[in-house]
C-alpha positions as CSV (number, residue, x, y, z in Angstrom):
1,X,-221.7,-72.8,-79.9
2,X,-219.0,-70.6,-77.8
3,X,-216.7,-68.6,-79.6
4,X,-213.0,-69.7,-79.1
5,X,-210.0,-67.3,-78.5
6,X,-207.9,-66.8,-81.8
7,X,-204.6,-69.6,-81.2
8,X,-201.6,-67.7,-79.9
9,X,-199.0,-68.4,-81.8
10,X,-195.2,-68.3,-79.5
11,X,-193.1,-68.8,-82.2
12,X,-194.3,-65.9,-83.7
13,X,-194.2,-63.5,-80.2
14,X,-190.4,-65.0,-79.5
15,X,-189.2,-63.6,-83.1
16,X,-191.4,-60.7,-83.2
17,X,-189.1,-57.6,-82.7
18,X,-192.1,-55.9,-81.2
19,X,-193.1,-58.4,-78.4
20,X,-189.2,-59.4,-77.7
21,X,-188.2,-60.2,-74.3
22,X,-185.8,-57.8,-72.7
23,X,-182.2,-59.5,-72.0
24,X,-180.5,-59.4,-68.8
25,X,-177.9,-57.2,-69.4
26,X,-181.1,-54.4,-70.2
27,X,-182.8,-55.3,-66.9
28,X,-183.1,-51.9,-64.6
29,X,-180.5,-51.7,-61.5
30,X,-183.2,-52.6,-58.8
31,X,-184.0,-49.3,-56.7
32,X,-182.0,-49.9,-53.3
33,X,-183.1,-47.5,-50.4
34,X,-180.1,-45.8,-49.0
35,X,-179.9,-46.7,-45.2
36,X,-178.6,-44.1,-42.4
37,X,-175.1,-45.7,-42.1
38,X,-174.5,-44.7,-45.8
39,X,-176.1,-41.1,-45.2
40,X,-174.2,-40.6,-42.0
41,X,-171.2,-41.7,-43.9
42,X,-171.8,-39.4,-46.6
43,X,-172.3,-36.4,-44.1
44,X,-169.1,-37.2,-43.0
45,X,-167.2,-37.1,-45.5
46,X,-168.6,-33.9,-46.8
47,X,-167.7,-32.4,-43.1
48,X,-164.6,-33.6,-43.2
49,X,-163.9,-32.2,-46.6
50,X,-165.0,-28.5,-45.3
51,X,-163.4,-28.7,-42.4
52,X,-159.9,-29.3,-43.9
53,X,-160.6,-26.5,-46.7
54,X,-157.2,-24.2,-47.3
55,X,-159.0,-21.5,-47.7
56,X,-160.9,-21.9,-44.7
57,X,-157.4,-22.7,-42.8
58,X,-156.0,-19.5,-43.8
59,X,-159.1,-17.7,-42.6
60,X,-158.7,-19.0,-39.7
61,X,-154.9,-18.7,-38.7
62,X,-155.2,-15.4,-39.7
63,X,-157.4,-14.8,-37.0
64,X,-155.6,-16.2,-34.5
65,X,-152.6,-14.0,-35.4
66,X,-154.9,-10.9,-34.6
67,X,-156.1,-12.6,-31.4
68,X,-154.2,-12.0,-27.9
69,X,-151.8,-14.4,-26.6
70,X,-149.7,-17.2,-28.5
71,X,-150.8,-18.1,-31.9
72,X,-148.9,-20.9,-31.9
73,X,-150.6,-22.1,-28.7
74,X,-151.7,-25.8,-29.0
75,X,-148.1,-27.4,-30.1
76,X,-146.8,-30.2,-27.2
77,X,-144.6,-27.2,-25.8
78,X,-147.4,-24.8,-25.2
79,X,-149.4,-27.5,-23.3
80,X,-147.2,-29.2,-21.1
81,X,-148.0,-27.1,-17.9
82,X,-150.9,-28.5,-15.6
83,X,-153.2,-25.3,-15.5
84,X,-156.5,-25.9,-17.2
85,X,-156.2,-24.6,-20.4
86,X,-153.2,-26.5,-21.3
87,X,-154.9,-29.5,-20.0
88,X,-158.5,-28.8,-22.4
89,X,-155.9,-27.8,-25.0
90,X,-154.3,-30.9,-25.5
91,X,-157.9,-32.8,-25.5
92,X,-158.2,-30.4,-28.1
93,X,-155.4,-31.3,-30.0
94,X,-155.9,-35.2,-29.9
95,X,-159.4,-34.6,-31.3
96,X,-157.7,-35.0,-35.2
97,X,-154.1,-35.5,-35.4
98,X,-154.2,-36.9,-38.9
99,X,-155.3,-33.6,-40.7
100,X,-155.1,-30.2,-40.1
101,X,-158.7,-28.9,-39.4
102,X,-160.5,-25.7,-39.3
103,X,-162.8,-26.2,-36.5
104,X,-159.5,-27.8,-34.5
105,X,-158.0,-24.1,-35.1
106,X,-161.3,-22.0,-34.3
107,X,-161.6,-24.1,-30.5
108,X,-157.4,-23.2,-30.3
109,X,-158.5,-19.8,-30.9
110,X,-160.4,-19.7,-28.1
111,X,-158.3,-21.1,-25.4
112,X,-155.4,-19.0,-26.9
113,X,-157.3,-15.8,-25.8
114,X,-158.5,-17.8,-22.3
115,X,-154.5,-18.1,-21.6
116,X,-153.7,-14.8,-22.7
117,X,-156.7,-13.5,-20.1
118,X,-155.1,-15.7,-17.0
119,X,-152.0,-14.1,-17.7
120,X,-153.3,-11.0,-17.5
121,X,-154.6,-11.7,-14.4
122,X,-151.2,-13.1,-12.8
123,X,-152.2,-17.1,-13.2
124,X,-149.9,-17.3,-15.9
125,X,-147.2,-14.8,-15.0
126,X,-146.8,-13.8,-18.8
127,X,-143.5,-11.6,-18.7
128,X,-143.3,-10.7,-15.3
129,X,-139.9,-10.5,-13.7
130,X,-138.9,-13.3,-11.9
131,X,-135.6,-15.1,-9.9
132,X,-134.6,-18.7,-11.1
133,X,-133.0,-21.0,-8.9
134,X,-131.5,-23.9,-10.3
135,X,-130.1,-26.6,-8.6
136,X,-128.3,-30.3,-9.1
137,X,-126.0,-32.6,-7.5
138,X,-122.4,-32.9,-7.4
139,X,-120.7,-36.4,-8.3
140,X,-124.6,-37.9,-8.5
141,X,-123.9,-39.1,-11.6
142,X,-120.7,-41.1,-11.0
143,X,-122.3,-42.2,-7.8
144,X,-125.5,-43.8,-9.1
145,X,-123.8,-46.1,-11.7
146,X,-122.2,-47.8,-8.8
147,X,-125.4,-47.7,-6.2
148,X,-127.8,-49.5,-8.4
149,X,-131.3,-48.4,-9.3
150,X,-132.8,-48.9,-5.8
151,X,-130.4,-46.6,-3.7
152,X,-130.7,-44.0,-6.4
153,X,-134.1,-43.9,-6.3
154,X,-134.1,-43.7,-2.7
155,X,-131.8,-40.7,-2.3
156,X,-133.9,-38.8,-5.2
157,X,-136.7,-38.9,-3.4
158,X,-135.1,-37.7,0.1
159,X,-133.7,-34.6,-1.9
160,X,-136.7,-34.1,-3.8
161,X,-138.7,-34.4,-0.8
162,X,-136.0,-31.7,1.2
163,X,-135.8,-29.1,-1.8
164,X,-139.9,-29.7,-2.6
165,X,-140.1,-28.0,0.5
166,X,-137.8,-25.4,1.0
167,X,-139.5,-23.9,-2.6
168,X,-142.7,-24.1,-1.1
169,X,-142.0,-22.6,2.2
170,X,-140.7,-19.5,0.3
171,X,-144.0,-19.2,-1.7
172,X,-141.9,-20.3,-4.8
173,X,-142.7,-22.9,-7.9
174,X,-141.3,-25.4,-9.0
175,X,-141.3,-25.4,-12.8
176,X,-139.8,-28.6,-13.8
177,X,-137.4,-31.6,-12.0
178,X,-133.9,-32.1,-13.7
179,X,-133.5,-35.6,-12.8
180,X,-130.6,-34.7,-10.1
181,X,-131.8,-31.1,-9.3
182,X,-134.7,-28.9,-10.1
183,X,-136.0,-25.2,-11.6
184,X,-138.0,-22.7,-9.8
185,X,-139.2,-19.8,-9.6
186,X,-140.1,-16.9,-7.6
187,X,-141.6,-13.5,-7.3
188,X,-138.6,-12.0,-5.1
189,X,-134.5,-12.7,-5.4
190,X,-134.7,-12.9,-1.3
191,X,-137.4,-16.4,-1.6
192,X,-135.2,-17.9,-4.1
193,X,-131.8,-17.4,-1.8
194,X,-133.4,-18.2,1.1
195,X,-134.8,-21.3,-0.5
196,X,-131.9,-22.7,-1.9
197,X,-129.5,-21.9,1.2
198,X,-132.6,-23.6,3.1
199,X,-132.1,-26.5,1.1
200,X,-128.6,-27.0,1.5
201,X,-129.3,-27.3,5.4
202,X,-132.0,-30.0,4.4
203,X,-129.7,-32.3,2.7
204,X,-127.1,-32.0,5.7
205,X,-128.7,-35.1,7.0
206,X,-129.3,-37.0,3.8
207,X,-127.3,-40.2,4.1
208,X,-128.2,-43.2,1.1
209,X,-125.4,-46.1,0.7
210,X,-122.4,-44.2,2.3
211,X,-123.4,-41.3,-0.1
212,X,-124.1,-37.7,1.3
213,X,-125.7,-35.3,-1.7
214,X,-123.9,-32.2,-2.3
215,X,-125.9,-29.5,-3.8
216,X,-124.8,-26.7,-5.7
217,X,-127.2,-23.7,-7.1
218,X,-127.8,-20.7,-8.8
219,X,-130.0,-17.8,-8.6
220,X,-130.6,-15.4,-11.5
221,X,-133.6,-12.5,-12.1
222,X,-135.1,-11.8,-15.3
223,X,-137.7,-11.9,-17.3
224,X,-138.4,-15.2,-18.9
225,X,-141.1,-16.5,-21.2
226,X,-143.6,-18.9,-20.1
227,X,-144.8,-21.2,-22.7
228,X,-147.2,-24.2,-20.9
229,X,-145.7,-25.3,-18.3
230,X,-141.7,-24.2,-18.7
231,X,-140.0,-21.0,-18.7
232,X,-137.9,-20.6,-21.6
233,X,-135.5,-17.8,-22.8
234,X,-131.9,-16.3,-22.1
235,X,-132.8,-15.2,-19.0
236,X,-133.1,-19.0,-18.4
237,X,-130.0,-20.0,-19.9
238,X,-128.3,-17.3,-17.5
239,X,-129.7,-18.9,-14.5
240,X,-128.6,-22.3,-15.7
241,X,-125.1,-21.4,-16.2
242,X,-125.1,-20.0,-12.7
243,X,-125.8,-22.8,-11.4
244,X,-123.5,-25.2,-13.3
245,X,-120.4,-22.9,-12.4
246,X,-121.1,-23.4,-8.5
247,X,-119.1,-25.6,-6.6
248,X,-120.4,-28.6,-4.0
249,X,-122.2,-27.0,-1.8
250,X,-122.5,-23.3,-3.0
251,X,-124.8,-20.8,-3.8
252,X,-124.1,-18.1,-6.2
253,X,-126.1,-15.4,-7.2
254,X,-126.0,-13.3,-10.6
255,X,-125.2,-9.5,-10.4
256,X,-128.9,-8.5,-11.6
257,X,-130.0,-10.6,-8.8
258,X,-127.7,-9.2,-6.5
259,X,-129.0,-5.6,-6.9
260,X,-132.4,-7.2,-5.6
261,X,-130.9,-9.1,-2.4
262,X,-131.1,-8.0,1.1
263,X,-127.4,-8.7,2.5
264,X,-128.8,-8.3,5.9
265,X,-127.9,-12.2,7.7
266,X,-126.0,-13.1,4.5
267,X,-122.1,-13.1,3.5
268,X,-121.5,-11.7,0.4
269,X,-118.5,-12.8,-2.0
270,X,-116.6,-11.2,-4.3
271,X,-117.9,-10.4,-7.9
272,X,-116.4,-12.3,-10.1
273,X,-116.8,-12.9,-14.2
274,X,-119.2,-16.2,-15.1
275,X,-117.1,-18.0,-17.8
276,X,-119.5,-19.6,-19.5
277,X,-121.3,-20.8,-22.7
278,X,-124.7,-19.5,-23.4
279,X,-124.1,-16.4,-20.6
280,X,-123.5,-12.8,-21.6
281,X,-119.8,-12.1,-21.2
282,X,-120.6,-8.8,-18.7
283,X,-122.2,-11.4,-16.4
284,X,-121.1,-11.8,-13.1
285,X,-121.4,-13.8,-9.9
286,X,-121.2,-14.0,-6.2
287,X,-121.2,-16.6,-3.7
288,X,-124.3,-16.4,-1.2
289,X,-124.1,-18.0,2.5
290,X,-125.5,-17.5,5.8
291,X,-123.0,-15.1,8.1
């Protein structure tokens, strides 16, 4: 006779604490392998935390203070120009606009030195003395209100082309356009004055809807600070005030600039005090025209 296995008492197993089956809440959590996306996400979060640490940011900024050039290079004002370093800086500034970044500061430190070296070799001019020319049109705003956009645009195009040709012919650089005028810089007062007088002459042939533009201009010589694609400083303010004081068809030149001007072929008017806010009280100007 074949021996049978002992009977299994299911009730006993169900009621025995030693053999009790685990409940649903006691089951171990299933092990799920971390995906590549999860690992990449954690890596990015860790890198972002390190990149924003206050201590590292402070160290990077201290480094920039010790480097040559503008330690705040990278803000919109300092990167508004068209040079390669300013173009690259705008791109670096846009990489992390939502938070402060150590890597961004280090990148700007390199561009800061690049800008300083460019200025030292003359491409940025830096603190080099310059002749500054400001121009605008007398009576333009009141005419523009009546003339309409099409006529205004046509006039500005013709005036802009005439002024730009005069500036570039005298080796000048247009710093910025100011609506119906411009700001330009030159290495010499002689070039700035000649450019202004030639621009006056060029505007004589322009007539749009019965409006003949009358330009006023001012020239001053000083040491403006170059920041990005702009020139700033006291001497820029003085040059703008000199231009504002001129009458229609007139060129005024500051006494500082007159000292460097060869008057051969030119008629120099009497020096008078420049009465304008934003200019030193001892600033004097004279009218300059062709003989």
